[in-house]
N, C-alpha and C positions, 0 to 999 in steps of 0.2 A: 117656462118650456117654450123653446123657439122651434117652429117648423122650418125645415131646410127647404131649398128650392125644389128638391125632389119631394113630390107630394107624398105624405104619409109617414115621413121620417122625422123625428124630432131630436133636438139636442139640448142638453143642459149640463154645464160644467164639464164639457169634452166628453160626455157620455151620450150614447144614442139610444133612442127609445122608439117604440111603435105603440099605437093605442090598442089595449086589449079590448076585444068586443064584448058588449054587454052580456052576451050569451056565455062568455068565458070568464066573467068577473071573478077575481080572486083565484083563478086557475093558473098554475105555473106549467110550463111545458118542459124545461130542463133545469129547473132550480134558479131561474132568473129572479131578479128583484122586481117587485111591483111597487109602483109609486103613484099616488093619487095627487092630481094637481087641478085645482078649480073644478072638482067634481068628476074629473076624467082619470081613468086608471091607465097607466102606462106600463109597458114591459121593457125592462132594460135589455139592450142588445149587446151581448158580450163578444168583443172582437177575438177573444181567445177560444170561442166556441163556434163562431160563425164567420166564415171568410169574408162574406160581403160587409159585415160590420168592420172587419179588419181593413178592407179596402177603404172604407169611409174614414177610418181612423188615420190611415196613411195619407189619403189625399181627399179633399172635399169635392168630389165629383158631383155633377148634376145628372142623376139617372133619369131616363125618359119615362118615369112612372105616372100613371093616372089610375084612379080607383076602378075604372071599368076595363083596364088592360087585362089580357090573358097572357099567361106564361107557361112555357114548357120547362120543367125542372128535371134535368138528367142526373141521376145519382142522389135522389131525395133522402136516402138513409132513414134515420128515425124521425126527421122532420124539424130539426132545430131551426134551420133557416127558412124552411117551408112555412112554419108557423108565423114567422115575421112577414113573409109575403102575403100570408092570409090576412094578416092585419092591415096591410097596405092596399091590396086589391079587393076591397070590400064589395065591389060591384062586378068583379071579374072572375076569372077561373085560374087555378093552379093545377096543371096536369103534372102529377108527381110520379116520375118513372123510377122504379126501384125493383131490382131483380131478387134481392135477398129475402127469403120468407121470414127470417129472423127480425131484420130491420123493418120489414113491412108490417109485422105484427104490431110493433110499437106505433108505426105511422098510422095504421088503421084506428087506433085509439084516438089519435089526434083528429083524424077525419070525422069521427063520430061527433066530435065537439064543434067542428067547423064545416060549414056547408059549401064552401067555395073551393075545396080540394077534391080533385078527382084522382083516385089512385090508378096507377098503371103498373101492374106487377109483371114487368117485362125486362129484357136486356136491351139497353139503348143501342147496342151494336146492330140491332134488327128493328129499325123503326117501321118497316113493313108490317110488323106484328101488331102495331097499335095505331096505324094510320086510320083505321075505321073509327077510332074513338075521338080523334081530333079532326073534326070536319071543316073547321075554319082555321086560317093562318093565325098564329100567335104574334103578339106585339114584342115579346121579349124571350130570349133563349138563354138559360142558365145551366151551366155544367160543372159538376164536381165528381169526377170519376177517376180512380187510380188505375188507369190502364195505359199501356204503351202507345196505343193508337188513338189517344185522346183527341187529336185534331181531326182525324177522320170521322170519329163518332160525332163530333160537333158539327162538322160540315154536312154530313149525311142528313142529320136532323134539321139543320138550317135550311137545306135545299127543299126538304118536304113540308116543313111547317112554319118557317119564320117569313113574315110579311116582307115585301120589298121595302127597303129603308128601315126595316125593324132592326133592333139592336140586341146585343147580348154579351154575356161574360163567360169565358172559359177559364176556370181555375186550373192552372197547370201545376201538376205534381212532378217536379224535375226528376226525382228518384224513380218515378214509374216510367219515365222516358228512357233513361240509361243511368244506372247507378254509378258508372264510371265517368259520366259527363258532368262538367261544371254546370251548376244551375243556370247561370246566364247563358250558356251555350244551348241548353235544353229549351229555354224560353225563346231564344232566336230561331231555333229549329221549328218550334211550333208556330211561331209567327210567320216564317216562310211558308210552311205547310198550309196555313189558313189563307194566306194570300194566293197560294197556287190553287186553292179550292174556290177562289173568286170572292173572298170576304175581305172587307176593308178594315184595317187596323186603326183604332182610335187612340189606344193607350196601352201601355203595360205598366202594372204596379206591382212591385215586389212586396210581400206581406210579412217579412221579418220585422219585428220580433214575434208577431202573433202566430205565424205559421213558418217554420223553417223550410227552406228550399221550395217555396210556393210563390207563384205570381198570378195575377189576374190579368188576362188580355181582354180588352174591350173591343168589341167588333161592331160593324154595321153591315147589313146585307145590301148588296148593290141592286 
């Protein structure tokens, strides 16, 4: 098992893993494989179930992760990717924003097992509703939301919560931008919008074949 330059993520035979915490030993979150190597239990990170794993599968990027980092996750859903962030940021916090009561119910089960996830049952369109919960700026902003104004949501939250020089990833869902628009044009539109909001674009990575008509836009806060 080889650790990537990105702290907390491991690779073996072109597959990615994070370490399952001792408190969650032998517990699966979404049916992932568990593998023990030299006495340490690892959870496989499925690129067909998690878009961040898809990003790593497409391009070996060096993410600015440290165990003590804090992250704001917009669109946490049931917690598939959140759980891997929990494995990585062992000494930090994951603020998991999710408006759906149905998804949040599953997310709350995950939170009972892991002490570094803070649930925020709110709409990411309205960051003013949870500004009182996030009193310090976060190191990383991650968004996976199927709405037409994806760039605006990301930018509003970055302005309020992301540290200067902090980084983030916006998972762009092209069909949510405009079903009639070519995916590449949708990515270009979101890129322009993010730049207009004052964010710096580091990279754009298309996620096919893992996710159709999706791309990850990597940003840095100025």
